[in-house]
N, C-alpha and C positions, 0 to 999 in steps of 0.2 A: 496689542496694537490699539492705540488711542484714536478716537474720532476727532477730526478737526473741528474747531468751534465754528458756529454760525457767524457770518460776517457781522461785526459789531454795529454797523450802521443800518442794518435792515431789520425790519420788524418781525414779529413772530405770529402774525395773524394767519388766518387760513390762506392757502395757496390759491391764487387767482387762476382762471383759465388762460389760454394762450393769448387771446385778444386783450384781456384785462392786463396781463403781464406786459404786453407790448405797449399798451397805452400808458401804463403807470410807471414804466421803467425806461427812461430815454436811453440810458447807456446800453441796456440789452437790445433795444430796438435798433440802435446804430450798428451793433455787432450783427444783428440778424439781417439787416439790409445789406451790409457789407458782404456777408457770406452769400447772400442771394445774388448780388451783382457779380461777384467774382466767380461763383460756380457756374453761372450762366455763360460767362465769357470762357471759362475753361472748357465747358462742354462744346461750345461753338468751335473753339480752336482744335479740339481733338478731332471733331468730324472733318474740319478743313484739312488738317494734316494727314489724316487717314486717306482722304481722297487724293491729296497731292502725291503722297508716297505711292499709292496704288497706280496713279496715272503716269508718274514719272519713272517708275521702275518696273511696273507690270508684274511684280512679284508679291504673292501673298506672304511669303517669308519676311519681306521687308516691312509689311504692315505689322506682322507679329513682333518683329524686333522693336518697332516703335512703341507698341503696347508694353513690351517687356521692360524696356529701359524706363518707361513711365511709371511702372508699378514695382518691379522686383528690385531694382537698383536702389531707390530710396528706402525701401523696406529694410535693407541690410544696415542702414545707418540709423535705425530706430533708437538704439540706446544713446547715441550722441545727440540726435535731434531733441530728445527728451531732456538731456542734460542742459542744452542751450536754453530751453524753456524754464528750467529751474535756476539758471545762473544770472539771467538778465531780465529786465523789465519785459513782461510778456507783451505788453502793448507795443513796445519798440520792436520786439522780435517780429510781430505780425506785420508791422508797417515795412520793415526792411524786406521781409519775404515778398510782400505784395509788390514793392517797388523793384525788387530784383526780377520777379516774374515778368513784370511789365517791360523792363529793359531787354530781357532775353527774347521776349516775344517780338519786340520791335526789330531786333537784329535778325531773327528768323524771317520776319515779314519782308524786310527790305533786301534780304540776300537770297532767300530760298536756297540754302547751300546744298552741296551734295549729301547724299545719305549718311555717310560716317560723321560729317560735322553736324548734320541735323540731329542725329541720335545723341551726340554729345551735348548739344544745347538743350535738347528736350530732357535729357537726364539731369542736367544741372538745375533746370527749372523744376523738375520733379522733386529734387532734393529740397528746394526752397519750400515746396508745398508740404513735404514731410516734416520740416522744421516748424512750419506754421501750425500744423494740426495739434500737436500736444500743447503748444502755447495757447491756442484758442480754447481747447477743452479745459485746460487747467485754469484759465482765466475766468470761466463762467461762475465758479463759486464766489468770486469777489464782486460779481455784478448782481447776483440775485440771492435771495434768502435760501437757507438750507432746504426748507420745505417746498420751495419753488423749483428745485433742481430738475425733477422729472419733467415738469411742464416746460421749462426752458430747453431741456435737451430734446424733447419731442418737437417743440416748435422749430428749433434749428434743423432737426432732421427733416421735417416737412419742407422747410424752405430750401435746403440744399438739394434734396432729391427732386423737388419740383423744378429747381433750376436746371438740374441735369436732364430732366425730361424736356425742359423748354429749350435748352441749348441746340439740339438738332433742328427744331423748328425755326429758330433764329438763323441757324446755318442755311437752311433752305431758302430763307428770304434774302440773306446777305450775300451768299456766294454768287448768284447770278448777276448782282449789281456791282459788287466790289472785288470779286475774285478771291483767291486764297489769301493774298497779301492783305487785302482789305479786311477779311474776316479776322486775321491774326492781329491786325492793328486794333480792331474793335475789342478783342480780348485784352490787349495791352491797356486800353483806355479803361476797361472795367476794373483792372487791378489797381490803376491809379485812383479811381473813384473810391474803391474799397479802402485803399490806404488813407485817403483823406477822411473817410468816415471813422476808421479805427483811431485816427489821431485825435478825435474828439472824445475818446473814452478816457476815464480816469487812469491814472498810472496803475499798472497791474504788477507790482514788484513781488516776487515770491519771497517767502519767508527764508531768510538767509541760513545757510548751513552753519552748524556750530563751529566747524573748522573749515576754512577755505581749502579747496582741493583743486587740482588741475581738472580740466574738462573731462579727459579720459578716465580719470579716477572717479569723478562724479557719475559718469556713465556706468562704470563697473559697480558703483554702489547701488545705482538704480536697479540693475539686473539682479544683484544679490538680494535686495529688499523684496523685489517681486517674487523671487523664488522662495525666500525664507518665510513669508507670511502665508499660512495655509489657505485662507480664504481668497487671497489674491491669486495664489498659484492655481487654485481650482477654477476660478473664473477665466484666467488666461488660458490654461490648458484646455478647458472645456470649449471655449470660443474657437481656439485654433483647431481642435479636433473636429468640431462641426464644420468649419470652413474647409478643412482638409478633405472631409468626406464629401461635401456637397459642392465645392467650388467648380467642379466640372460641368454643372448643370447647363450653363449657357451653350457650351459646345454640344452637349448631348441633346439639348432641345432643338438645335438646328438639324441634327441628324434625325431625331425622332419626327419632326415635322416633315422632313423631306421623304424619308424612306418608309416610315410606318404609317403616318397619317396622310401622306400624299398631298401636302399643302403647297400652294403656290407661294411666290416670294412675298406678296402683300400679306397673306394670311400668316406666313412665318414671322414677318416683322411684327404683326399684331400680337402673336404668341409671345415673342421675346419681350414685349412691353408689359406683359401681364404682371411680372414681379414688381415693376415700377408703380403700377396702379395699386397693388397691394401695399407697397411701402408707404405711399401717400395716405391711404386710408388708415393704415396702422398708426402712423405718426399722428394723424388727426384725432383718432380715437384716444391715443395715449395722452395727447395734449389736453384733452378734456377730462380724462378720468384716472391718469396714472397715480395722482397723489392719494387716491383712495385704495390703492392696491399695493401689495408687497412687491418690491423690486426683485426679491429673490424668486418669488412665484413667477413673475413676468419673465425673468431671464430663463428659467427652466422651461417655461411654456414656449418661449421663443425658440429655444434650441429644438424642442420636440416638434413644434408646428412646422418650422422650416424644413425639418428632416422628413416629416410625414408627407408634406407637399411633394417633395421629390420622390419618395417611395411610391406614392399612389400615382404620380405622373407616369411612372413606368408601366402602370396597368391601364392607362387611359386608352380608350378606344375611339375617341373623336377629338377634334381640335377644341371644341367647346369645353369638354371635360378637362383637357390639359390646361386650357386657359384658366379655368376656375381654380384648379389645384395650384397652379403657379401664382395666382393672385393670393391664395391662402399662404403660400410660402413667403410672399412679400410681407404679409402681416407678421409672420414669425421673425423675419429679419429685422423689421422695425423694432419689435420687442426686444430682440437681442441687443440692438444698438443702444436704446434708451436705458434699458435696465443695467447693462454693464457699465455704461458711462456714469449713470447716477450712483451706482454702488461704489465705483472707484472714487468719485468726488466726495462721497460721504466717509469712506474708510481710510483714505490715504492722507497723511499729513501734507500740508501745502508745499513744504520744501522739497517733497519727493513726487508731487503729483504729475509734473511734466514728464519726468523719466518713466513713471509707470505707464502713462499713456503712450509715450514714444515706443517703449518696449512692446506693449500690447499690439499697437498697430503695425509695428515692424514685423512681429511674429505672425500676425494675421496675413500680411502681404506675402511672406515667405510660404505660409501654409497654402494660400491660394495658388501660388506659382507651382508648387509641388503637385497640387490637385489637378492643375491643367495638364501636367505631363503624365502623372500616373493614371488620371482618369481618361486622358486621351488614349493611352495605351490599352486600357480596359475597353474603351469604346471600339477601338479598332479590332480587338481580339474577339469581342462578343457582339453586343447590339446595344442600341440606345435604351430600350426598355430594361434590359438586364442591368445596365450601368445606373440607371435611375434607382432601381430597387436596391442594388448594393450600396449606392451612395446614401440613400435615405435610411436604410437599415443601419449602417455604420454610424450615421448621425444620431439615430435613436439610442443606440448603445452608449454613445458619449453623453447624451442628454440624461440617460438613467444614472450613469455614474455621477454626474453633477448633482442630480436630484438626491442621491444617497449620501453625498459628502458635504455639499456646500452648506446646508442649514446648520449642521453642527459646527463647522468651521467658523461661520459667522457668529454663532452664539458665543464661541470662545473669544472671538475678536472683540466683541462688545463687552 
């Protein structure tokens, strides 16, 4: 497996920090701002829609269905969404996705349709987001130098996760003034602003396939390539295994806080935010120092730290202890994201990069959905502490397998 060349127009000097990269690279700065604006709007609309569905139906199952169509349905289309990113100019793909999301959100805002129609529209909008993701990840190597990839990915992670944390705060300020429809229109406007910023990027045309193929054939080639290359297969399976083991933690944390730690609603909300704090700290640290570390080491450490955080949370005897451990878990998740993204951008040829990202994120989404179901059953049958211990232990086993197999596979790939 050959490594893709560094972008020919970018220099080979030392990698700058996040702020220096943003100052010196206008194209990357526009992408960063576009992602920040769009993610803030997405987080705002998610809160608004959850509140609307809960108030209009009075059913927790309806809210769960909303979340499910927003996550699981687009994940099933991962191979095709990645093929789109490898078939067309990635900048145009991102613009179309943002405008499609804006249009769908305007329709929802103006009609507030019945639940079945709402779920359909939200599902279509989520598919647009699923197509956007591999196009944006695959486009980053064309905007920054190879040695700046880790810094760029960390910076994007910090911005998007910060936006997701900011979204509920914006919702709290927007909903009393503009209502659900007004909040959804704000999200639509954020997508339009993001599309305008992305339109100012240079063309991001993927390297063409040697032989033109139909879209579904390209999608199949992407799945086969990801499975055929040992290093990529280990990264993908390892990531999915850790998510499959630990994905239930949000649900388990609610039960742990209520039944074991006897926390009130506000304390529970604070506890749920601990991972987000850890994510922001992790991305900030990686943006400053990731270029000096091995991405392989960071990936394995991320798998292990995120799993240890859950395992030890099951042994927590106080809210403060659980909060600290979940913050540590957030550090691990940030490391997983930055390291896996950077390794794939370095290892995968440009013509296949979108498909590899599409397949990976699609598989992760499916693993998370399975974890919700299986982990929820374990939680109902046992207890929150035991669920955390089992989840973290399984994640540690997966981390160990990756640690034993990935370095050798990467050595062969290079």
